[in-house]
N, C-alpha and C positions, 0 to 999 in steps of 0.2 A: 389767903384771900379766897381761893376757890372753894375751900371747905365752908366758909361763911356763905358764899353764894349758893352752894349746893344745899346747905341747911335752910336758907331762906326760901329757896325755890321749891324744895320738896318737903321740908319740915314745917314751913310757915302755913301752908294750906291746911295741914293736919291739925296744927295748934288752933288755927282760926275756926275750923270745923268743930273741934272739941269744945271750944269756948262757946260757940253758937248752939251746940247741941244741948246745953243746959236750958235753953229757952225754946228751941224748936228743932226736933230731930230732922224734919223734912227740909228745913232751911239749911241745916248743917250738911245734909247729904247733897243738896243742890250746889251749895258753895264749894264743897270739896270736889264734887264731880266736875264743875266748871273749871276750877283752878287746876286740878290734875289733868284734865283733858287738854287745857292750854299748855301745860308743861310737856305732856307727851307729844303734842303736835309740834311744839318748838324743838324738842329733842329729835324727832323724826326729820324735821326740815333741816336741822343742822347736819345730821348724818347724810341726808340726800345731797345737800349742797357740797359737802366735802367729797362725796363719791363722784358727783358730777364734775367737780373741779379736777379730781385726779384722772378721770376718764376722758373728759371732753375739752379741757382748757389747754390742751397741748397745741403747739403751733401746727398749722395746717401745712400740707405739702407745698401749696402755692407760696406760702410765706417763706418756707425754707428755700424754695427754688429762687425766689426773688432775692433773698439774702445772698445766695450763692452767686447770682448774676452780678450783684453789686460788688461782691468780693473779687470776682474775676475781672470786672470792669476796672478795678483799681490797678490791674496789671498792664492796662493799655496806656499809652502815652509816651512822650519822649523822655520824661524824667520819672523815675520810680522812687518812692519814698518808703523805706522799709517799715517804719512805725505805722504809717497809714495803711499799708497793705496788711500788716499784722493785725491791726484793729479791725479791719474788714473781715478777715478770716476768723478772728476771735468772736465777732458778732454772730457767726454761724454756730459756733459751739456753745454759746450762751444758752441757746434754746434747747439744751439737752439733746442735741443731735451731733452727729459725727461729721466733720468736714473732711476735706482732702488732707490726709495725714502727710503725704509727700510734700504738698505745698507748705505745710507748717514746718516740716523738717528743713526744707530749703530756706524758708524765711529765718529760722533759727540760726542756720549756718551763715547766712548773709548778714544778719544782725550782729553776729559775733565778730565779723570782720569790719573794721572801719573802712570806708565812710558809710554813713547811713543812706546816702543818696548816690545812685549810680545811673548811668545812661544806658538805655536799651539800644541795641544795634539793629 
């Protein structure tokens, strides 16, 4: 599918210019110039958008800190629920960041032992 798209995007303007060149060379050059300029601008904009996504669409420090505060807030309260706490800590690591590994190890150990709910003292 992508080969057909590439052929139409880059080969199509050349074929159109070749067909128009039988009638007017100037019109063929203008058509080819406009179509290929549009293709190059589109290609550059795709590359720039992918580079911007990789460089700048990472979670901000404040977003990471807010997620950490939410995760640690799950540890407060008279009743602690392991799956809820684990989900809160997992939401920190989803954003390609590293959370507190000690807390994750403790949660794994607690989750391995029944019951899933225990009371804080």
